[in-house]
GUMIKE-45101 format. One record per residue (C-alpha): x, z, y; residue in three letters. Coordinates in nm, 3 decimals, padded with zeros to 5 digits. Example, Ala and Ser with C-alpha at 12.3 -4.5 7.8 and 13.67 -1.06 7.14 Angstrom:
! GUMIKE-45101
u_w_v_residuo
01.230_00.780_-00.450_ALA
01.367_00.714_-00.106_SER
This chain:
! GUMIKE-45101
u_w_v_residuo
-06.200_08.691_-21.393_MET
-06.499_08.921_-21.351_THR
-06.809_08.905_-21.570_VAL
-07.007_08.759_-21.281_GLN
-06.749_08.483_-21.219_THR
-06.738_08.395_-21.589_TRP
-07.119_08.394_-21.599_THR
-07.146_08.160_-21.301_PHE
-06.892_07.929_-21.463_LEU
-07.035_07.919_-21.817_ILE
-07.403_07.921_-21.716_VAL
-07.334_07.659_-21.449_GLY
-07.162_07.431_-21.700_LEU
-07.441_07.466_-21.957_THR
-07.710_07.399_-21.694_PHE
-07.522_07.090_-21.577_ALA
-07.507_06.973_-21.940_LEU
-07.883_07.023_-21.989_TYR
-07.969_06.834_-21.671_ILE
-07.729_06.550_-21.755_ALA
-07.883_06.513_-22.101_ILE
-08.234_06.513_-21.952_ALA
-08.139_06.234_-21.712_ILE
-07.969_06.033_-21.988_TRP
-08.263_06.075_-22.228_ALA
-08.547_06.058_-21.977_ARG
-08.879_05.938_-22.113_ALA
-08.989_05.588_-22.016_GLY
-09.320_05.584_-22.203_SER
-09.586_05.824_-22.329_THR
-09.457_05.772_-22.684_HIS
-09.113_05.898_-22.573_GLU
-09.267_06.174_-22.360_PHE
-09.482_06.308_-22.647_TYR
-09.267_06.250_-22.958_THR
-08.927_06.119_-22.838_ALA
-09.025_05.774_-22.967_GLY
-09.029_05.903_-23.326_GLY
-08.666_05.806_-23.372_GLY
-08.474_06.135_-23.382_VAL
-08.226_06.183_-23.669_HIS
-08.332_06.461_-23.912_PRO
-08.012_06.660_-23.848_LEU
-08.059_06.648_-23.471_ALA
-08.427_06.729_-23.511_ASN
-08.335_07.026_-23.732_GLY
-08.111_07.165_-23.457_MET
-08.376_07.098_-23.192_ALA
-08.643_07.263_-23.406_THR
-08.420_07.568_-23.456_ALA
-08.364_07.596_-23.080_ALA
-08.735_07.546_-23.013_ASP
-08.818_07.809_-23.273_TRP
-08.554_08.069_-23.181_MET
-08.684_08.183_-22.848_SER
-08.578_08.468_-22.621_ALA
-08.763_08.690_-22.868_ALA
-08.527_08.586_-23.148_SER
-08.207_08.589_-22.943_PHE
-08.266_08.877_-22.700_ILE
-08.543_09.096_-22.831_SER
-08.554_09.091_-23.211_MET
-08.220_09.266_-23.261_ALA
-08.320_09.505_-22.981_GLY
-08.637_09.602_-23.164_ILE
-08.448_09.647_-23.493_ILE
-08.189_09.854_-23.302_SER
-08.449_10.109_-23.193_PHE
-08.713_10.078_-23.465_ALA
-08.472_10.041_-23.758_GLY
-08.664_09.965_-24.076_TYR
-08.990_09.918_-23.882_ASP
-08.834_09.632_-23.685_GLY
-08.787_09.433_-24.004_SER
-09.147_09.309_-23.981_VAL
-09.037_09.061_-23.712_TYR
-08.748_08.941_-23.925_LEU
-08.965_08.893_-24.235_MET
-09.264_08.748_-24.054_GLY
-09.084_08.489_-23.846_TRP
-08.852_08.377_-24.127_THR
-09.130_08.358_-24.386_GLY
-09.356_08.185_-24.138_GLY
-09.116_07.900_-24.087_TYR
-09.090_07.848_-24.465_VAL
-09.470_07.847_-24.483_LEU
-09.492_07.588_-24.206_LEU
-09.220_07.365_-24.350_ALA
-09.360_07.362_-24.705_LEU
-09.736_07.395_-24.659_LEU
-09.829_07.207_-24.343_LEU
-09.559_07.001_-24.173_ALA
-09.532_06.706_-24.417_PRO
-09.910_06.660_-24.432_TYR
-09.953_06.679_-24.055_LEU
-09.671_06.427_-24.015_ARG
-09.836_06.191_-24.259_LYS
-10.164_06.221_-24.074_PHE
-09.974_06.068_-23.782_GLY
-10.110_06.246_-23.475_LYS
-09.904_06.367_-23.180_PHE
-10.051_06.713_-23.132_THR
-10.247_06.989_-23.304_VAL
-10.558_06.927_-23.086_PRO
-10.524_06.557_-23.172_ASP
-10.521_06.640_-23.544_PHE
-10.818_06.875_-23.511_ILE
-11.015_06.631_-23.295_GLY
-10.972_06.346_-23.544_ASP
-10.994_06.552_-23.864_ARG
-11.314_06.718_-23.748_TYR
-11.449_06.401_-23.580_TYR
-11.543_06.594_-23.270_SER
-11.434_06.610_-22.907_ASN
-11.581_06.960_-22.896_THR
-11.338_07.066_-23.168_ALA
-11.059_06.889_-22.974_ARG
-11.149_07.077_-22.655_THR
-11.158_07.414_-22.833_VAL
-10.815_07.333_-22.980_ALA
-10.684_07.239_-22.634_VAL
-10.800_07.575_-22.495_ILE
-10.644_07.760_-22.789_CYS
-10.316_07.569_-22.748_ALA
-10.300_07.655_-22.378_ILE
-10.379_08.025_-22.436_VAL
-10.120_08.053_-22.714_VAL
-09.854_07.863_-22.520_SER
-09.897_08.058_-22.198_PHE
-09.885_08.390_-22.384_THR
-09.568_08.275_-22.559_TYR
-09.401_08.133_-22.249_VAL
-09.447_08.466_-22.066_ALA
-09.191_08.620_-22.302_GLY
-08.946_08.336_-22.246_GLN
-08.956_08.358_-21.868_MET
-08.910_08.735_-21.880_ARG
-08.604_08.678_-22.096_GLY
-08.465_08.439_-21.834_VAL
-08.527_08.697_-21.562_GLY
-08.350_08.969_-21.763_LEU
-08.033_08.761_-21.798_VAL
-08.021_08.655_-21.435_PHE
-08.096_09.003_-21.300_SER
-07.801_09.159_-21.480_ARG
-07.532_08.897_-21.498_PHE
-07.588_08.705_-21.176_LEU
-07.699_09.024_-20.999_GLU
-08.017_08.881_-20.854_VAL
-08.369_09.025_-20.856_ASP
-08.542_08.982_-21.194_ILE
-08.821_08.780_-21.029_ASN
-08.568_08.551_-20.861_MET
-08.413_08.498_-21.204_GLY
-08.751_08.382_-21.333_VAL
-08.784_08.135_-21.045_TYR
-08.435_07.990_-21.104_ILE
-08.505_07.942_-21.475_GLY
-08.842_07.788_-21.394_THR
-08.677_07.533_-21.166_ALA
-08.433_07.426_-21.440_ILE
-08.710_07.388_-21.700_VAL
-08.925_07.206_-21.444_PHE
-08.656_06.944_-21.400_PHE
-08.571_06.854_-21.757_TYR
-08.919_06.899_-21.906_ALA
-09.085_06.674_-21.648_ILE
-08.813_06.409_-21.633_ILE
-08.723_06.396_-22.002_GLY
-09.044_06.482_-22.185_GLY
-08.998_06.533_-22.559_MET
-08.709_06.287_-22.567_LYS
-08.512_06.474_-22.304_GLY
-08.614_06.812_-22.443_ILE
-08.508_06.720_-22.798_THR
-08.151_06.631_-22.709_TYR
-08.128_06.916_-22.460_THR
-08.237_07.153_-22.739_GLN
-07.959_07.021_-22.965_VAL
-07.709_07.130_-22.698_ALA
-07.895_07.458_-22.647_GLN
-07.882_07.538_-23.018_TYR
-07.504_07.492_-23.017_CYS
-07.474_07.721_-22.714_VAL
-07.706_07.994_-22.842_LEU
-07.569_08.013_-23.196_ILE
-07.208_08.019_-23.070_PHE
-07.303_08.289_-22.819_ALA
-07.481_08.495_-23.085_PHE
-07.210_08.471_-23.353_MET
-06.889_08.518_-23.150_VAL
-06.958_08.879_-23.040_PRO
-07.107_08.958_-23.381_ALA
-06.784_08.848_-23.552_ILE
-06.566_09.037_-23.301_PHE
-06.765_09.360_-23.336_ILE
-06.792_09.338_-23.715_SER
-06.415_09.299_-23.735_LEU
-06.358_09.593_-23.499_ASN
-06.605_09.830_-23.669_MET
-06.574_09.741_-24.038_THR
-06.275_09.510_-24.072_GLY
-06.504_09.241_-24.211_ASN
-06.510_08.909_-24.026_VAL
-06.856_08.819_-24.162_ILE
-07.124_09.021_-23.976_PRO
-07.374_09.001_-24.262_GLN
-07.117_09.169_-24.489_LEU
-06.998_09.408_-24.218_GLY
-07.357_09.533_-24.194_PHE
-07.335_09.672_-24.549_ILE
-06.965_09.772_-24.535_SER
-06.788_10.099_-24.457_ASP
-06.679_10.174_-24.101_VAL
-06.303_10.151_-24.065_ASN
-06.251_10.497_-23.912_ASP
-06.116_10.647_-24.232_GLY
-06.434_10.844_-24.307_SER
-06.531_10.630_-24.606_GLY
-06.886_10.622_-24.471_MET
-07.099_10.309_-24.466_SER
-07.216_10.172_-24.132_LEU
-07.582_10.240_-24.215_LEU
-07.493_10.584_-24.348_GLY
-07.319_10.668_-24.021_LYS
-07.616_10.542_-23.822_LEU
-07.858_10.748_-24.032_ASP
-07.638_11.053_-23.964_GLY
-07.633_10.991_-23.589_LEU
-08.012_10.960_-23.590_HIS
-08.054_11.286_-23.780_ARG
-07.819_11.469_-23.543_ASP
-08.018_11.352_-23.240_LEU
-08.357_11.428_-23.394_GLY
-08.466_11.069_-23.457_PHE
-08.609_10.945_-23.785_ALA
-08.340_10.797_-24.011_GLU
-08.258_10.439_-23.918_TYR
-08.334_10.314_-24.269_THR
-08.671_10.494_-24.287_ASP
-08.998_10.340_-24.168_GLY
-09.281_10.508_-23.977_SER
-09.537_10.227_-23.972_LYS
-09.824_10.240_-24.220_SER
-09.806_09.997_-24.510_MET
-10.117_09.814_-24.392_ILE
-09.971_09.764_-24.042_ASP
-09.640_09.637_-24.182_VAL
-09.830_09.390_-24.398_PHE
-10.063_09.289_-24.114_ALA
-09.785_09.226_-23.861_ILE
-09.571_09.036_-24.112_THR
-09.863_08.823_-24.226_PHE
-09.982_08.757_-23.868_ALA
-09.634_08.641_-23.770_LEU
-09.614_08.418_-24.079_MET
-09.948_08.242_-24.040_VAL
-09.909_08.241_-23.663_GLY
-09.585_08.049_-23.707_THR
-09.766_07.791_-23.915_ALA
-10.011_07.740_-23.629_GLY
-09.767_07.717_-23.339_LEU
-09.826_07.382_-23.168_PRO
-09.480_07.350_-23.008_HIS
-09.309_07.378_-23.350_VAL
-09.553_07.151_-23.533_ILE
-09.504_06.868_-23.284_VAL
-09.132_06.859_-23.369_ARG
-09.215_06.702_-23.706_PHE
-09.356_06.397_-23.527_PHE
-09.025_06.310_-23.363_THR
-08.861_06.174_-23.681_VAL
-08.919_05.823_-23.823_PRO
-09.071_05.910_-24.164_LYS
-09.247_06.184_-24.358_VAL
-08.937_06.220_-24.575_LYS
-08.732_06.282_-24.261_ASP
-08.978_06.556_-24.158_ALA
-08.904_06.739_-24.483_ARG
-08.528_06.693_-24.443_ILE
-08.529_06.812_-24.082_SER
-08.733_07.117_-24.188_ALA
-08.461_07.204_-24.438_GLY
-08.186_07.167_-24.176_TRP
-08.384_07.379_-23.931_ALA
-08.425_07.654_-24.190_LEU
-08.048_07.662_-24.245_LEU
-07.976_07.674_-23.871_PHE
-08.237_07.949_-23.819_ILE
-08.102_08.154_-24.112_ALA
-07.759_08.180_-23.947_ILE
-07.906_08.378_-23.657_LEU
-08.173_08.566_-23.850_TYR
-07.935_08.704_-24.111_THR
-07.699_08.816_-23.833_THR
-07.961_08.995_-23.620_ALA
-07.982_09.314_-23.835_PRO
-07.604_09.347_-23.821_ALA
-07.598_09.313_-23.442_ILE
-07.879_09.569_-23.419_ALA
-07.685_09.825_-23.623_ALA
-07.355_09.758_-23.441_PHE
-07.519_09.791_-23.099_ALA
-07.712_10.108_-23.187_ARG
-07.405_10.281_-23.330_THR
-07.182_10.187_-23.036_ASN
-07.449_10.285_-22.782_LEU
-07.493_10.636_-22.925_ILE
-07.116_10.687_-22.964_ASP
-07.054_10.572_-22.607_THR
-07.334_10.764_-22.439_MET
-07.444_11.082_-22.615_GLN
-07.308_11.402_-22.461_GLY
-07.079_11.220_-22.217_LYS
-07.052_11.304_-21.847_GLU
-07.246_11.054_-21.638_TYR
-06.956_11.012_-21.397_THR
-06.738_10.906_-21.690_ALA
-06.975_10.634_-21.810_MET
-06.835_10.278_-21.812_PRO
-06.928_10.024_-21.548_GLU
-07.176_09.837_-21.773_TRP
-07.408_10.139_-21.783_PHE
-07.431_10.159_-21.404_LYS
-07.472_09.781_-21.370_LYS
-07.769_09.786_-21.606_TRP
-07.909_10.084_-21.413_GLU
-07.943_09.866_-21.105_ASP
-08.181_09.640_-21.296_THR
-08.406_09.932_-21.393_GLY
-08.361_09.850_-21.762_LEU
-08.153_10.158_-21.840_ILE
-08.150_10.493_-21.662_ALA
-08.045_10.856_-21.686_TRP
-08.245_11.149_-21.548_THR
-08.052_11.477_-21.529_ASP
-08.328_11.713_-21.645_LYS
-08.110_12.020_-21.711_ASN
-07.867_11.970_-21.422_GLY
-07.550_11.969_-21.635_ASP
-07.435_11.619_-21.539_GLY
-07.414_11.516_-21.905_ALA
-07.625_11.257_-22.087_ILE
-07.866_11.391_-22.347_ASN
-08.027_11.127_-22.568_TYR
-08.318_11.252_-22.779_ALA
-08.663_11.147_-22.905_PRO
-08.941_11.109_-22.650_GLY
-08.988_10.930_-22.320_ALA
-08.747_10.985_-22.032_ALA
-08.994_10.877_-21.762_VAL
-09.371_10.872_-21.719_GLU
-09.497_10.531_-21.836_GLY
-09.315_10.218_-21.722_LYS
-09.009_10.305_-21.508_PRO
-09.045_10.259_-21.133_VAL
-08.727_10.256_-20.925_LEU
-08.734_10.483_-20.619_ALA
-08.630_10.310_-20.297_THR
-08.555_10.420_-19.941_THR
-08.747_10.303_-19.634_ALA
-08.489_10.023_-19.602_ASP
-08.557_09.906_-19.958_GLY
-08.229_10.039_-20.098_GLU
-08.221_10.212_-20.438_LEU
-08.229_10.590_-20.417_GLN
-07.947_10.768_-20.599_ARG
-07.897_11.123_-20.722_GLY
-07.607_11.366_-20.678_GLN
-07.398_11.187_-20.941_PHE
-07.478_10.839_-20.809_GLY
-07.744_10.769_-21.072_GLN
-08.048_10.554_-20.999_VAL
-08.362_10.764_-20.944_ILE
-08.700_10.677_-21.093_PHE
-09.010_10.752_-20.889_ALA
-09.201_10.855_-21.202_ASN
-08.948_11.081_-21.376_ALA
-08.911_11.310_-21.559_PRO
-09.145_11.382_-21.849_THR
-09.159_11.707_-22.042_THR
-08.935_11.578_-22.323_THR
-08.566_11.667_-22.343_THR
-08.467_11.299_-22.355_ASN
-08.279_11.200_-22.040_GLU
-08.222_10.830_-22.113_VAL
-08.451_10.531_-22.070_TYR
-08.334_10.212_-22.246_ILE
-08.528_09.886_-22.248_ASP
-08.528_09.723_-22.594_ASN
-08.450_09.384_-22.446_ASP
-08.104_09.472_-22.315_ILE
-07.940_09.551_-22.649_MET
-07.812_09.205_-22.741_VAL
-07.714_09.126_-22.383_LEU
-07.534_09.459_-22.333_ALA
-07.384_09.466_-22.682_ASN
-07.051_09.294_-22.594_PRO
-07.009_09.522_-22.291_GLU
-07.081_09.835_-22.496_ILE
-06.822_09.721_-22.751_ALA
-06.564_09.646_-22.480_GLY
-06.531_09.275_-22.556_LEU
-06.365_09.032_-22.311_PRO
-06.558_08.924_-22.001_ASN
-06.589_08.564_-22.119_TRP
-06.772_08.680_-22.432_VAL
-07.016_08.881_-22.218_ILE
-07.083_08.572_-22.005_ALA
-07.122_08.357_-22.315_LEU
-07.401_08.583_-22.443_VAL
-07.578_08.545_-22.108_ALA
-07.561_08.166_-22.144_ALA
-07.691_08.194_-22.502_GLY
-07.987_08.406_-22.396_GLY
-08.077_08.151_-22.131_LEU
-08.043_07.864_-22.379_ALA
-08.279_08.039_-22.624_ALA
-08.540_08.115_-22.358_ALA
-08.527_07.777_-22.185_LEU
-08.537_07.571_-22.505_SER
-08.859_07.734_-22.624_THR
-09.013_07.740_-22.275_ALA
-08.960_07.364_-22.247_ALA
-09.129_07.300_-22.582_GLY
-09.425_07.516_-22.485_LEU
-09.465_07.351_-22.147_LEU
-09.467_07.012_-22.315_LEU
-09.749_07.128_-22.544_VAL
-09.950_07.234_-22.238_ILE
-09.886_06.909_-22.051_SER
-09.973_06.702_-22.359_THR
-10.292_06.899_-22.410_ALA
-10.395_06.814_-22.053_VAL
-10.282_06.450_-22.036_SER
-10.358_06.323_-22.387_ARG
-10.607_06.554_-22.555_ASP
-10.819_06.622_-22.247_LEU
-10.777_06.326_-22.009_MET
-10.688_06.029_-22.233_LYS
-10.899_06.119_-22.537_MET
-11.206_06.250_-22.352_GLN
-11.240_06.228_-21.975_ILE
-11.069_05.898_-21.892_LYS
-11.001_05.699_-22.212_PRO
-10.925_05.373_-22.027_ASN
-10.637_05.506_-21.820_MET
-10.311_05.309_-21.827_SER
-09.998_05.437_-21.998_GLU
-09.832_05.483_-21.659_LYS
-10.124_05.693_-21.537_GLU
-10.120_05.898_-21.856_GLU
-09.748_05.963_-21.809_LEU
-09.819_06.088_-21.455_TRP
-10.086_06.320_-21.590_TRP
-09.840_06.448_-21.849_ALA
-09.580_06.524_-21.583_ARG
-09.842_06.677_-21.356_GLY
-09.963_06.898_-21.640_GLY
-09.605_07.010_-21.705_ALA
-09.558_07.088_-21.335_ALA
-09.875_07.299_-21.325_GLY
-09.777_07.476_-21.646_ALA
-09.434_07.562_-21.504_VAL
-09.593_07.731_-21.204_ILE
-09.827_07.938_-21.421_VAL
-09.536_08.021_-21.654_ALA
-09.340_08.157_-21.357_ALA
-09.632_08.387_-21.275_TYR
-09.643_08.520_-21.630_PHE
-09.267_08.567_-21.625_GLY
-09.299_08.786_-21.316_VAL
-09.602_08.972_-21.456_ASN
-09.552_08.982_-21.837_PRO
-09.787_09.187_-22.058_PRO
-09.503_09.360_-22.244_GLY
-09.141_09.337_-22.355_PHE
-09.033_08.998_-22.484_VAL
-09.085_09.028_-22.859_ALA
-09.416_09.213_-22.825_ALA
-09.548_08.944_-22.591_THR
-09.439_08.673_-22.830_VAL
-09.590_08.861_-23.126_ALA
-09.926_08.849_-22.948_LEU
-09.891_08.471_-22.911_ALA
-09.837_08.447_-23.285_PHE
-10.149_08.656_-23.341_GLY
-10.350_08.419_-23.123_LEU
-10.210_08.118_-23.312_ALA
-10.294_08.281_-23.645_ALA
-10.647_08.367_-23.531_ALA
-10.723_08.020_-23.398_SER
-10.522_07.736_-23.553_PHE
-10.407_07.835_-23.900_PHE
-10.745_07.822_-24.082_PRO
-10.849_07.500_-23.904_ALA
-10.522_07.326_-23.992_ILE
-10.497_07.456_-24.349_THR
-10.859_07.390_-24.439_LEU
-10.836_07.054_-24.264_GLY
-10.562_06.954_-24.507_ILE
-10.678_07.117_-24.830_PHE
-11.058_07.137_-24.810_ASP
-11.252_06.805_-24.804_LYS
-11.578_06.991_-24.748_ARG
-11.455_07.154_-24.426_MET
-11.655_07.012_-24.134_ASN
-11.659_07.028_-23.756_ARG
-11.923_07.302_-23.734_GLU
-11.714_07.531_-23.953_GLY
-11.386_07.460_-23.772_ALA
-11.532_07.509_-23.423_ILE
-11.713_07.829_-23.519_SER
-11.402_07.973_-23.687_GLY
-11.166_07.893_-23.400_MET
-11.400_08.035_-23.135_VAL
-11.471_08.356_-23.327_VAL
-11.107_08.402_-23.428_GLY
-10.946_08.364_-23.087_ILE
-11.215_08.565_-22.907_LEU
-11.176_08.850_-23.157_LEU
-10.797_08.850_-23.127_MET
-10.798_08.814_-22.749_PHE
-11.054_09.093_-22.713_GLY
-10.858_09.330_-22.936_TYR
-10.536_09.249_-22.750_MET
-10.705_09.298_-22.411_ALA
-10.835_09.643_-22.504_VAL
-10.560_09.787_-22.723_TYR
-10.255_09.628_-22.559_LYS
-10.349_09.574_-22.195_LEU
-10.614_09.843_-22.152_GLY
-10.874_09.606_-22.006_TRP
-11.232_09.739_-21.982_PHE
-11.092_10.092_-22.035_MET
-10.948_10.365_-21.811_ASP
-10.622_10.344_-22.007_GLU
-10.478_10.187_-22.323_VAL
-10.654_10.356_-22.619_PRO
-10.437_10.566_-22.855_PRO
-10.308_10.438_-23.188_LYS
-10.556_10.659_-23.369_SER
-10.837_10.430_-23.250_SER
-10.684_10.108_-23.391_TRP
-10.916_09.926_-23.631_TRP
-10.805_09.988_-23.991_PHE
-10.484_10.136_-23.846_GLY
-10.363_09.787_-23.746_ILE
-10.167_09.736_-23.421_SER
-10.246_09.455_-23.172_PRO
-09.937_09.269_-23.298_GLU
-10.082_09.266_-23.648_GLY
-10.448_09.213_-23.569_PHE
-10.403_08.835_-23.586_GLY
-10.422_08.880_-23.967_SER
-10.771_09.030_-23.941_VAL
-10.888_08.771_-23.689_ALA
-10.747_08.493_-23.909_MET
-10.939_08.619_-24.214_VAL
-11.258_08.639_-24.006_VAL
-11.195_08.282_-23.884_ASN
-11.141_08.167_-24.243_LEU
-11.463_08.330_-24.369_VAL
-11.673_08.205_-24.077_VAL
-11.530_07.851_-24.117_SER
-11.603_07.831_-24.490_ILE
-11.951_07.989_-24.468_VAL
-12.064_07.772_-24.175_VAL
-11.922_07.454_-24.333_SER
-12.118_07.519_-24.653_ARG
-12.441_07.573_-24.460_MET
-12.407_07.249_-24.260_THR
-12.372_06.877_-24.352_PRO
-12.054_06.758_-24.524_ALA
-11.801_06.551_-24.324_PRO
-11.833_06.170_-24.332_PRO
-11.690_06.007_-24.644_GLN
-11.420_05.835_-24.436_ALA
-11.289_06.175_-24.323_VAL
-11.291_06.306_-24.680_GLN
-11.091_05.999_-24.787_ASP
-10.833_06.072_-24.516_ILE
-10.795_06.429_-24.645_VAL
-10.734_06.292_-24.996_GLU
-10.486_06.037_-24.865_ASP
-10.260_06.274_-24.670_ILE
-10.198_06.485_-24.981_ARG
-10.086_06.191_-25.197_ILE
-09.704_06.164_-25.207_PRO
-09.701_05.795_-25.307_GLN
-09.622_05.572_-25.014_GLY
-09.509_05.866_-24.804_ALA
-09.270_05.648_-24.611_GLY
-09.415_05.543_-24.281_GLU
-09.683_05.771_-24.143_ALA
-10.033_05.629_-24.131_HIS
-10.236_05.619_-23.812_ASP
-10.603_05.692_-23.866_HIS
């Protein structure tokens, strides 16, 4: 069977499974819609948390970044892994013991203020929408290549699936759907990794293959070969880094503390019966996450090596079918700058800015003398003739390595599972922020449970529509978009949550001031230095504050938030004694069985 037939079959079966689970586990009350009734087994919750956590950025984009950035790409690996450990050990058990459904709910009660709750709602929505943009783009990428539909149509199809099971099932449906999605995504990630590791190094374990010798008789290590290929082509060595130390630290730290402030991950710890179960499920989730995260660097190295070997110096007309299929999506392209018909891969851009496909008056793709897709904005003055989007590396990896068609289709299903699982969690955060934290807790406190459930589903429906827009018009490639969401979470939530748990003196004035200043600073920096707002063009790297990139600026904004929060809290009245007693209580391990409702 062809790749497309296999993809229709495997993706169709997985989608049918997700929808069936959503119908079986549909929410019948707000308690089930928000926290799955608080009765999820720790093992199942660990798998669901891992699926919620490992988004399209983890599955599709992280290995792609490491593939091209080499050592520099490790900041995503370190930041996201360390961040989950930080969340699991530092915050999750205490938030679970506090007994509130959502982060805005915690902040509203801890800081005894609906103003603080409203600011937290706004922050949660901004963070979630920024994050969900990356997920929907990931969905579009998979559909555009493997089902051969327009990338925007792929976003709409994925949106429709998420719309169904998020609105019908709520957290209960999403939790059990995410268990299935974890199984799909981890199987899809590991199978090609094992195949390729065996083919390239003779080692069946990808993590060991990554540090083994290639089995071509040269006696050279895989990383040594990749360093040599990079040197020959004029790139920096794969194992060398080009980022400044301060930017590496800032990005890693922003990703870590941003993780600890992500509302869609935090809410997962409310779906288990007891505080003890929250700790256990955090441990399971860390194990399940580690399987993928320790494999990603290996996949990155395998894909990069195979790509260069397959492509460099070869005649375009002799390129395999996968190259030309990806060309049709605009995510890979060759521009024959010297007219020799051969592919030259070198440092520098192949096209001016973001690639734009040239089309005829009938809307058909224009093609050159060799049948290659033509870009309307090519070429640049560099000698590089190849444009490759970071986000295709994991998806194209099995094709580049010549694996069977069913494996290629399986990876497509895994990418969709990763993107949809996280998108569903984010959409639930948005709907809960609208229905519970805004409507129920502030605007209409006397509404019935049935009415609240309708508001929750309506909020999810509205969020899905906005998510589709961001998927069609994302502010960057998947992992960069997601990194910005982490920066926003770090700048807004982390100090408020951490100080709310560990500082009795922290009051509402400090928390509100810190959150407002932090998120405005991060959003402003991102708008100018990532999106080019208020400027004629995106400013150069030389103008970055302290040499820190937009992806890492969340660290600076978080520190500013922290300082503002502490200073303002010390200059204003202390919290009520009852609130200070609650802060003492949630840190006491005795009686940490059932969570307390305050």
